[in-house]
N, C-alpha and C positions, 0 to 999 in steps of 0.2 A: 979466759974470756969473761968480760963483764958486759951485761946488757943494760942499756939505758932506755927509759921509756920517754918518748917525746910526743906531746899532744899539742896540736895547733889549736889556737883559740883566737877570737877576735876581741875579747874583753878580759884583760889579765886579772883585774881585781875581782871580777865576777867568777872567774875560773878558780882563783885562789880560795875564795869563800866556799865554792862548791866542793872542791877536793878536800878542804879542811873539814867542813861540816859533814860531808858524806862519808869520809873514810878516816878522819882523825889525823890527816897528814899536817905537817907544819913546814914553814919556810926554812930552807937551809941557807940558800944564797939568792940574792937578786942580781940580775944581769941588766942593769939600767932599767929602761922601760920596756925592754923587749922580751924578757923572760924571767922565770923564777924556777928554782929547784925546790921540789917538795919532797920531804923525807918522812919516814915513818913506816914504810913498807920494806920489803927485802931488796928492792931496786929503787934508785932515785927516779922520780917522775919530774920531767921538765915541761912546764907550760910555756909555749912559745907564741908570741903575738905574730899572727899572720893575717893581714887584712882580707876581708871578704872580697872575692873577685880576683885576688892575686893568683898568678900561675902556680900550679903545684910543682912543676918541673919544666925545665927548658924544652925537652923534646915533646912534651905533652901539651895539647891545647886546653886541657881541663883547668878550671879555676876553682879556688877554694869556696866552699859554701858551708854554712853552719846550720842548715836545717837537717833533719834526719837523713842520713845517707848510709849506704852499705859499703863495706870494705871487707876483703877476705881476712884481714888482720884485726883482731879486737883484743881487749883485755879481759882476762878472767882473774877475779880477785877471790882468794880463798879466805873465808871468814869462819869464826867459831860458831856463830848462830845466824843462819841465813834469814830467818824471820826478822830479827832485830836489825840486821844489816840492810835489808830491804826497806824497813821503816825509816831508818836513818837517812838512806839515800833519797827516798821520796820526800822526806822533810826538807832536804837540801835542794830539792828541785828536779831530781831525776824523774824520768817517766818509766813506768813499768810496762814492758812490752810482752812479757810472758810470765804468767803466774809461776810460783814456786812448784817445781816438779820434783818428785822423789824417784830416784833410780836405785839400782843395786849398790852403787858406789857412794851415794849421798844425795844432796838436793841442789838444785840450780834454779836461778831466776834470771831472766834477761831484762836489761834496762838500757836507757840511753841517758847521756849527760845533757847539760844545757846547750852543748855545741853540736849535737847530732851524732856524737860518737857512741856506738854501742859497746856495752860491756856486760859481763855475767858475774853474778855473785854465786860462789860455790861453797857448800859446806860438806866436807868429806865425812863419811860415816863408815863404821866398820873398818875395813882395810883400804878405803878410798878407791882409787883406780885399780888397785890390785884385785878388787872384787871382780873385775871384768877381764883381767889378763888371762891369756891362754896358757 
């Protein structure tokens, strides 16, 4: 099985610049004006243009909005140096929502991108999540 990451955005060029500058991703392929494949992580990330106010799915009345929103699914990005990764993401326009916290397994910071999508930056330390496995 292969996982693909799809992120809805309302401004493709702005999204490309953010994900390039924040995470060092680069364009793999363009799909006309409606999307782009970003490479450089261990799974491809697809930025898909979806207009503000468009329906999210047929059976749902909800519409897309790009101010900060909550969803039970978010991205965690594992980095070598969480402090440097936070600084890079902030310089690209991310918003810091929770300061770097150190745990038994490593460090984590919570942020959001330019389109209201939350994500976390993780730096594993020691044995990573194995530090908390039973």
